[in-house]
Structure formats: C-alpha cells, structure tokens
C-alpha positions, 0 to 999 in steps of 0.5 A: 392479198393487199390490205387497202385502208377501206378494207382495213376499216371493214375487218376493224367494224366488224371486229367491234360490232359484229364478231370479235376475231371474224375481222381479223381473220378477214384480214388474213391473220390467223390469231382471229380463229383464236380471238373467235374461239374465245369470243364463241366459248364465252357466249356459249356460258352467257347464254347457259347461265341465261336459259338456267336463270329463265328457266328458274323464273318460270319456274318460280312463277308457275310452280307454287311449291318453289320458293325464292330460296329455290330460285335462287339457289337454282340461277347462282350455282350458275352465276360462274357460268355467267361470270366467265362467261362475260369475262371471255367475251370481254377478253375476245372484245379488247383483243380484237381492238388490239388486232383492229389498231394493228389491223388499221395502222398496218393498211395506213403505213403500207404504201399501194402496190403498183402492178405493171401492165 
C-alpha cells in the first residue's frame, strides 16, 4: 500500500480528532493497536467514574437520607478511575500525535511509485 500525502493527512486527522490509534492502523502501522487499546482503557475508566458520579448525584437529589458527606465519599472513592482514565486518554492522544507527525513526514518524503503498463 502506498501512503499518499492525502491519505497520510486523512490518517492524521482521524488519529487526532476521531480515535487515537485508528489513523495509525489505517496507515499500516501495527503500533496503532496499542494506541487504540490505551485509549479504550482510558475511556472505559473515565466513563466508569462519570457513571458513579452521576449515580451519586442522582442519589443525593432523590434520597433525603443522603448527605453531602455520603455524596463526596461515593464519588471520591472512584476518583482514581477518572484520573487514570484521563491520563491514559492523554497519553494515547499524544502518542497518536507523534505517530501522525511521522506518518505525514514519511508521506511527504516518499516519492510516488511509477508503474509500467
């Protein structure tokens, strides 16, 4: 597969704006699977934290027996998931940025392949 400039830019845009790792995979680099795995793990952790936080908020609003202390204890006990998830997402995005730059640079320096008819 020849990596043209337009295809390289498409991969870079997908890597940065849609799903880190997918653009790297589309460019034919296996390391994109690792990037995507880190991103998915981070996303799952962040969504778990958000689910616990919304559940605690709903319970605080609907259960008169719940106090602010109960609410804080509930969501803070899952704070590690939100922090590590955000860190993993950031790592995956930065890693995909480095890959995107390398993909675009490679495409700019690779001469087109001429095929004889």
